[in-house]
N, C-alpha and C positions, 0 to 999 in steps of 0.2 A: 676744610673748616665750616662752619654751621655756624652763622649767627641769628639769632632772639631780639627782638626787638621789643621792649618793654615801654610803659606810656609808666611816669610816675612825677608827679605834681607838674608836670605840662612840657616832659626834658624826656628827650629818647636818648634812654642807656642803651648799646649794645655788650652782653653777654657775650663771655665764647665758648666755646663747647666743639670738641672736646679739651681744650686749649685748657692751659692751668691757671684762675683767674687773682690775682696780685692784688694784692692792697699791699705798698712798702710807707705807709704815713698813719699812725696810728698812737695817740692819745691813749695813757689809764691814769683812774686816782693818782699812780708816783707823783704824776707833775701836773695838769692842768682836765687832763678828763679824770669823770664822775665814778669809770667803773674798774672795778679790782681787775686789776687781769684776768682771772681766772672767767668773769664774767665779759670780756673785752672777747678773746677767744671763741666763748660760748655762744657770743652774740658774729663773731664770727664765723665761722663753723655754720650755722642757721643761715648766714642767709648767703653761704654758697663762696668763701671765700673759702681756696686751696692754700694760698704763702700769703701771711699774713707779717708784718714787721710790725712792734713794737718799737716807738720811737720817742719817748718820755721823753722830755728836755729835763735836757743837764743834767742824766739821772740815768740808771743803768740796775736799776733795784728791783722794778720790778721785773727781769728777764726770768732771773729764776722760778717763780712761780706762775709765768709762764706758758714758759717752758714744759712745764708739770704740763699744765689744762692742754696743751700743741696738741703733747705725746698724748693725754687720753682719746680725743676729739681726731685723730687726726692733719690736725691741719699742721699744714709745715712753717713753724715758726721762720725768722729771721732776726738774727741781735741786732739789735739800733738807738741810736738816739736821736734826737736833735738841739743841735748846738748853737743857741746865740753867736753870733759875730756881731764884731763892728768894720763898717768898712766906708771910711769919707763919710765921716757924721752919720750912715745909717748904717739900722739894725737888721742884720741878715738869720737866715739862717739856713744849719751846713748842717744836714742830715747824713749819717755814719748807718751805710749797711752795709751786716756781717762783720760786724766787731767782733774781739776779745774782748768785753764789758770787764776783764782782772788785768788789761795792761796795763802797766803803772804811766807811763802819759797821760795815755786817755780819763785813768781814773783821778791823778792829778790833779788833770785840763778841769773834767768836770766838777772835779771839789773846789775850787776855787772858783769856778762859775757861780754857785749856789753859794755861798760865803756872802759874793754883792748882787745877792738877790736878794738877802734881806734887807738886805741894806736900801737899797733901790726900792722897798716894799713900808718901810718906815719912813718915806720920803714922799712917798705918794704918797700915807694918807696924811703924813703935816700937809701939805699940795690940799688934798681937799679935802681936812678942815677950814684948810682959809677959805674956805668956797663953804663953809655952810654947810659942809659932808661931815658930823666929826665920830671917834670912835671904830674908824673902821681897818686897822689893824686888822684888831679882836674878831672882829666880823670877817672879814679874808678869811682870819687860821682857822675860823669855823670850818669857815667851807676848804679846806686842806689839808688833805689828807697827811700828806706831808709837806711836815714845817721846813722844810727849808727850799722847799718848792714852791715858794708859796709868786706867785703872778697878778698879773693885772687880772684876771680872769677872777680867780679870787676874786676881787674886789668886786669885780659886778657882778659876779652872781651875791657878796655881799647888798649889793644895792638894788636889785631886783628881789631878792626879801622881802627890804625894805620899805617896797613900795616909792622906791622912787624913782624908777624907769623900768619900762613892762619887757624891756628881754636887755638882752647883754648885749646885743647889736645898738641896740637907743644909748645900752650906757659906756661904749667905746664911740658912740657918734658925741656923744655930749660931756664925756668925761674925762675917756683916758686916750684920745685918740690925739696922735701925735697934734699939738697947741691947741689941747682942750686941756681947763685950770687944773691934772690930776695926773697930765703927762710930767711924766721926770728921763731926760735922757740919763743913758749909763755908759762906758765903754765894757764892753763885753769881751770876748776873746777876738785876739786877730785873728784873722781867717787863713791866712797861709798856717798859724796857730792849730788853730781848731781843724783844717784838712789833712796838715801832719800827723795830729793824734789820733786820727782815722784809720790812716795809710800804716800809721807803725803797727794796729791792732790787727792789721789787716783786713778792716773793710777801704768799702769803694764811698769813697764825700759826691757828694749829690748836694745842687741846688734845692733848696726848700722850695715850694710855691709863687714864682721870678715873677709874675704879674702883682701878685701885691707890691711890691717896690715901690713908692713914686720915683723910678729913677725915669728921665728920656734915654731917645735909641744913640744917642752916644755916649751918656754912662752905663749905657745897660753892656752895651755892645763893650766898653774897657770891663766892665765886673767881670762876661764871662770869659773873656779873655784871660787875665788875672787870674779867675775861680782856674781854667783849666792848669793854667803857666805854673799855679802851686799842684800840679796834682787831681784837685777835684775829676770828673770821670762821668759825672751826666745830672741834669735838668731833671726841677718834675717838671712835665707836659702834661698833664693829665692829674688833674687835683684837686680838690673841694674847690675852690675858693679860682677858677679858672673858667672863664664861657670856651661854647666850641669856638668861637672864633680864637680863640689863646693857646684851644690847645694847637690849631693848625700854626698860631705865629710862632709857639716854643720848638714846637718840632721841626717848625724850617734852621728856625735859628739853632738846634742845638745843633744839627745837620752841620750848620757852614761854619759851625766854634770847633766843630768836631769833635761834638758831647754826644754821650750816650743819652738812651729817654728813661722817665722814670713815671710811672701813677700810684695814686694815691689820695685815699681817701680826706687825709689828718681828721683823724674822728676822733671827734671829742663827746659826744652826751648827744641818747636817740632824739634828746628835745630842745639845743641850741644849736648843729648846723645842716646845710643844706643838704649836706654829702652826707648819707647811711654808707656805713661797709659792705662791698655786695653792688650799689648799684656809681657806678664805673666809666665812661665810654670808654669804648678800646683806643689801644695809641694810634695813632693815625699812622695811617702805612711808611712812611716817608721814615718812620723813630728806625733805630736798631734799638732795643731795650735791653738796658743797663742785666737787667738778667738771663742774656744773650747764653754766656758760657755758663750758669750755676748748676753745682752738679748737687741736686738735693734726694736728699736721699731721704 
């Protein structure tokens, strides 16, 4: 195995050759990304991604277009989704990899979540208006290519466009993060239900970016145990919002809890996120990859 070290934005990335380059978490404009599925696949190909999972939030309607682009470009596409979950009053995300998007229980579960998303968006707009930022629902909808998947990122882009904040990160810190004026709590899917939908459709359930959740070590241990016992198979170890120290921490936790390890950029936009497609560290050596038994045609 040959490792090529590349410096970008003062961080060292390790690309694997000749091993396949996996990115198993990315978004298109079907949810809160900005690129169409076709443009997302083209960007992945241009950045030497061999295997890409399209994991839009609570919707799989971009997968057919993505599959056509992947076949043309020579990228191996993994059918995916990222499901919004509530666990002990904390919002989590569970990625499904290798799903069948036509499976009835998965499709019905995702449709129910999308209905709740629109209701939450209306409440966010009311909250923001109370704090002096009016007309945000219409603005957010202008940024949502799929109005069924309106989310906080669309509100953030509207506030940036209006000059209220300089970037989406600032919007979240000032208005949309937990405890801020525009934050609205919401009851998403039950974690066990979401894992069940994924498994019933033939997929593997992966806990997305565990380092983002504000959990002490005791609650994190409880979460990982419950996730595994409900049928979850892996956690994201290397992901766009984790630091190098967290790569090691979550690699160890995956091993301790008998879970596989995944890697994914959580890419949304070329301008908005600090990790681009094709720019991920390799999994630590102690990890067992989620793709270890995959047969990719």
